[in-house]
N, C-alpha and C positions, 0 to 999 in steps of 0.2 A: 504494500500500500504506500509506504514512504517513497519507494523508488518511483512509483507512478506520479506522485505529487511533484517530486523533484524533476522528473522528465517534463511534466506539463509546465512547470515554472521556467525551466530552461528554454522550452519551445516558445513561450510567450516573451521571454527576455531577449532572445536572439535577434529578432527584427529591430528591436530598440537599440541594441548594441551596434548593429550594422549601420543604422541611420546616424548614430553618434560618430562612428568611425568615418563616415562619408563627409561629415561636416568638419571634422578635425583638420584635414589638409587645407580647406578653404580658410579656416581661422588662422592656421599657421602661416599661410601665404600673406595674409593681411597684417600679421604681427611682425614679419621680417623687416620691413622698412623702418619701423619704429625702433626695433632692436639694433639696427645698424648705426643709428645716430647716437646711441647711449655709450658705447665703449670709448669713444674719443675723450669725452670729459672725464671719465673714470681714470684713463691713463694719465692725463695731465694732473689730476688730483693726487694720484699715487706718487708721482715723481716729486710733487711739491711738498708732500708731508714727510718724505724720507729725511731722517736726521742723521747726520754723520758724526755728531758729537757723542762722547762717551757718557754714560749715565753717571750720576754723582756717586752712587754706591760702588762703582767700579774704579773710581779714581783713588789716588794714593792719599792717605790721611796721616802719614807719618810725621808731617810737620806739626801736628797737634801735640806730639810728645815733647816738644820744646817749651810748652806752657809751664808756668811756675808751680802750679799745684794740680791735684787730681781733679778737682771740680772744673777747672778751666780746660783740662784735657778732655774730660767727659763731654762738656758742652761743645767743644770744637768737633769732637769725633761723632757726635749725634747727627750732625749735618750729613754725614756720609752713610747713614743707615738707611 
C-alpha cells in the first residue's frame, strides 16, 4: 500500500519537476549579464583592503624591558597582546 502511494506521488510530482527544470535555463540566461558586472568591483575592493603591515601582536616588544619598573613594563607590553 505504501509503495502505491509513493509511486502515485512521484507520478504527480514528475511533471512539476520537469516544468521547473525547463524554466531554470531561461532564468539562468537572464541572470548572467547581471553577474558579469559584479566581479569587477569585488576585485578592486579586495586589492584595496589588503594590508601589508604586520599586526601589532607580531611585532617585537623587547624595548619594553628597558622600562624602570615592572608596572611600566607590563603597561608597555599590553599594547602588543
